[in-house]
N, C-alpha and C positions, 0 to 999 in steps of 0.2 A: 503495500499501499505507499503511496506518495501524498503526504501532505504538503501544500502547498502555503506559501504565507509572503502577500507583496510588500512592501513597505515604500508609499510615494514617494518620489521624489521632489526637492526644491527644499532650498534652507528656510521657505517661509512657509513650506505647508506644514499641517499639523499630521505627523504621524500617527497613523492608524493601521492595524491588520486589516487587509482585506483579500478577497479570492481573485478583486477584480485584472482583467490582463491587461499589464501596462502598452500604453499606444506604442506603435512599431516605430522604430528609430532608426537610424544608418546603420549602427554597428549594435550585435547581440556580444556582451563578454559572456561565455558559458565556463562556468569555474567548479569543477568537481573537488569535493573536499572531504576527506575522512580525518576528523581530530584534528582541525586546522584551528581551535580556536585562539592560540596566539599570533597567527599570522593574519585574519582575514580583516583585522580593522585596519592593520598597514597597508593592506594589499588595496582595500576599497580607498584610504587617502592616497596612494601611488595613484590609481585609477582616476580620480578627481583631478590631482594636479596635471596628469598627462594628457585628459583629453579633453581639446579644447571644447567649448559651447558650441560653434557652429557643427559640431559630429556629435549630433541626438545620440544618446546610447544605452543603453539596458544592460543591467548585470545579473545573469541567472547563476545562482551557484544551485548545486544539484550535490547534496550532503547525504552521505551514509555513515554520520558519526554515532559514537557512541559516550561522544560528551556534550559539552555544551555548545558547540560550534553554530548552532542555529540561533538559539537566543544572541551570542555576542555579533553576529551578524545582523539582527534585526536590531538590534541596539547602534550598531555601528554605522546604517543604512538609514536614520533619521538624520545624521548628519550631512547626506551626501544629495548633488544635483540634480542625479538620475533615479528612475527606478530600480531597485533590488528586489529582485523575486528569490526566495530559499524553497527549493524543494528537497525535503526530506522523503529518503525511500527506507522502510522498515526492512525490506531485503535488498540488498546491493547487487543485484543479476547482474552477469556482466562484468562486474569489478568497475575499475575506472572506466573503461571503454564505453559500458552501460549508462554509469551515469552522465557522461557525454550525448552520447544518441538522447538519453532524455531530455537533456538540457536542450540541444539542436531541435526538438520535437518543439518545446515550447518555446523558441525563439522569434519575437515578433521584428524580425531586421531583415533586409536583403543580404546584407554580410553578417558570418559569425565567428567570431574569433575565440579561440579556447585557448585558456591556459591554467597553468596550475596553481594553487591556493596557498603556494609556500615563499611566495614572491622573488622566485627565482628567475622567471620571467618576465621580464622590464616592461610594467604597462606602457610606457614613453614611446613604445614600438606598436602600439596599438593604430595610431593615425597613419604609419607608414605600411602597413600593412595592408591596409583597406584601400589607401592612396593608390599603393603599386599594382593591386587587382586592378581598380577600375583603369589604370594608364594600361596596362599590360590584357586588358579584357581577359584578362586570366579567372579558373573559377577554382584555383587553390594557390594561394600565397605561403609557401613554409619559411619559418624563421630560423635559417641553418646555424650550427655551431660551426659547420666546417667551409663556407665561404671566407672569400679575404675580406676581414673586417670585422670575423665571430669568431668565438673563442667557448672551450666550456672549461673556462676556467671554475668556476662554481662546483662541478665534480667532483665529491671528497673522497681523494685518496686517489692512489695508483692503481685499485682493483676495480672499483668503478670505473675507471676511465678505461681499463681494457675491455674490462664488460662491454660496455657501450660500444666502443670501436670493433669488437668483436661481434655483437650482435647488428651492426650495421653492415659491415661487410657480409654475413650471414645472409641476411633481408636483400641485398642488391645482391647476391649470388643466386639468390632463390627466385626474384621476382626480377631479372635486369629489365625486361620491356615495361613491367606496368610502373617500375619505381625508375624509368628513364626520366632525368633533370631534378631529380630530387636528392640532394647529395648528405641528407639529415631525414632517412625515415623513422628515425626514433626520437625525433623530436615532437615534444608535447604542447608546440604554442604556432597557431596557425590561424591563417585566416579561409575561409569559404563558404560562395555563395548559398545559400538556401536553396536554390533553384539545381545546384549541383548534386544536391545529397539525394540517394536512392535508401532512404530509412529501413525500408522492407529487407533491402538486400544486405543488410549488415546485420554481423552475428560477433559482436563486440567479447572477447574474453582478455581480462585482465588491460593494463595502462596502454598500450600501444596503440591508440586508436586511430592514428594518423596513418601508419600501415593497414588498419581494415579500409581506412574509405580508399587509400590509393590504390589497392587489390580487388576491392570487391565492387566500388562506384569512382571507378575513374574520372575526376572531373575532366571536363573537354581541355583547359591549359591549364599550365603549373608555372609558378613561378616562384624566384626565392630574393628574402633579403638576408643577410647577415646580421646575428646577434650574440650577444656576450652572457653565456648564461652564469649566472649569479650565485652565489651562495646562500642556503638559507637564511632567514629572518630569523626563525626561529623553531624549536624541536627539532626532531628527527625524521632519515629519509624513510617514507614506508617500503622502499625497495628491498625485497627480500630473495630467501631463496625460493619463496613458494612461488611469488611474482615470477621469478626465473622459470620456474618448472610451467608455469602458466604461459609464458611466452612462447616458449616452445611447443606446447600442446597448440597455442595459437597457429605458429609458422605451420604446423602440420596441418591443421585443419585449413589454413589458409592454400598451401599447394597441393593439396590433396580435391580441391574443388573443383578441377578438371577431370574429366574421367579419363582421358591415356595417364596422365599423371597417377589417377587412384589404381591403375593396372599396374601400373611399374610398383608403385609401393607396393600395391598387393604381392608383386611376385618376390619382389625383396624380403618380406615378409617371408614367405613360403619357401626362399631358398634358408633364411638363419632356423628353419624348424628342421633341416635335417639335423641338425648338432643334436638337440634332446632325441632324436631320433634314432640316430647312430650309436647313443652314446647308450640308450636304454637297449638297443642290440645287443651291442657288445656286452653289456652287464648281465643279460637274459640269456644269453647262448656261454657265457662262461662259467655261470651258475648252472649250464647241464639242461637248458629248457632246449626242444627242439626248434631249428632254426624258423621254420614255418608259423607255427603259436607266436612265436617272438616278434616276427616281421608285423604279425595284427598288432599284438600288445604293443608294442614300441611305434607303431604308427598313430596310436594314439596320444603320446606323449608330441609328437611333431604337432599332431593336429589342436591338442591345448594351447601349446606355446604359442603356435599362429594364432589360434581366436584371442587368446589375451593381448596380443601385439594390436589386432585389426581393431579389437573395441576398443583399444586405450590411444591410438593413433592414427586408425584409417576412417571409423565410421563412430568415432565419440558423439558428434551431433545427432546419429541418429538411432542411437541404443532407444531411447524413448518411443518408437512404435511398436516394441514388443516386448515382452515380459522376459529376463535374464535368461529363464529356464527354458523360453521358448527359441530365442536365437540361438543358445547353445545346442541343443536336440537338432536344430535345421541344419547348425555348421557342419557338425559330426557326420551326420549323413550325406552332405554333399561331399565333405572331405573323403570320406571312405568312400563312397560311391565311385571316385575318381581310381582308385584301385580297380573297382570290378570291373567297370568300364576301359579303362587302358590294355586290358589285355588280349579283350576280344576286337578291341579295336587295332591293334598291332598285327593280329593273325588275319582280320581283314587286308589293312593293307599289303600287307606280305603274301597272301596266298589269291587276291583277286585284283591287285595291282600290279604285282611283282616287284614290289619295292623291296630290297636289302634289309637287314633285319635293325641296324641302326639308324638309316634314315629314318624307316618307318616307326622305332622308336621314338627320337627327335619329332618326328608330327605327332604322333600320338600325344605326346607331352604337350607339344605347343596349343594343340587341340581341345586337351583336357582340362587346362591349365583358362583359357578362355571363357569355357566353359563353366569352368569354377568361379572364375569372378565372375562372370553374368550373373551366375544361379545365388550367391552368396548376397550381388549386393540385390537383387528381386527379389530372390524368398526368402534371405533373412534381416536385411535393413530399411527394404523401403516402406511406408506406410500400408497399412493391409487396403485392400480397392474400397471396401464398403466403406471406410474412413475416409476415405481420398476421396467416395463421392457424396459423401453427406457434408464435407468440407466443400465442394463444391456447390452443390445445391445451395448452403447456406449463404453462402456469398452472393 
């Protein structure tokens, strides 16, 4: 559930809580917050000092805090000459990225600027981001630490610098076309036209919302401006090992959104399944079990290994369509059917089409692999037809 509080702007305007939507302005600044009560007053002061009166502005905080951050924002907003809205979420779905999407949906301006609530992103750059976008007729303007004139000086410690650089290299290597022209895909500071956002296509997970926007909803044109990443005003970074794992899951989900990429990853996961399969086969034959039942049992170890990786890395977002027991049984049946199908298929290729055993076996492996991938996607992880039809008829 989301709770909305709006404090009307204007120093002479008596501040009262209301649920009215602010009048659209030239720019909506969206700030996701999580326990940033020590920073938000300073941030609002900086925005007040930096954004000129000729640029109509509203600020939307999307708050997932467990402290008094919403109350501090409401009090600080009474001194602001622009409307300030607080959307407090009881459930932080999608993490920081999900909060940003909620803020974008609530925005009333043509331009939306996304920035952090810890004062590491300088509000003085907001007018330049919007002006650059207007001059270049761009849909997205990224504040980059890696352009000439920019700096990552505010990153605390060599470890965070190394992680940031490594993440930037990895994402640009995985998405060279989608991230072309974006030198800092890890930036959390950017401006985007509301008309260039396809909110329905976004599936945020964690704190790298710019990456999500660039890959799933690539704006028409992208430009960049340099910025100096500041030190935190107060508090500690929310970057943790858990957030790092979410980022890697997010990367995997984005990269496997393409069917061909999913098939490649499916094949790579299948190759890793040979390790537990062969290890179990060796252990059982060493213990004296006949190789035929050992082969059948060992195959289940590979199947289980593949299923766990596919669940975690490949079809994580689709697990909601079926109960875990239903998915497990279906996957196991498909994986074992592969063995049953492969032998008669090899015999057919050799006996009827005159292929040698080796090429026949290779061709059978390719055919059964494609069928197994298609079957896994269609029979295990896609929604049931009845549910799909109900959803379409409801729509």
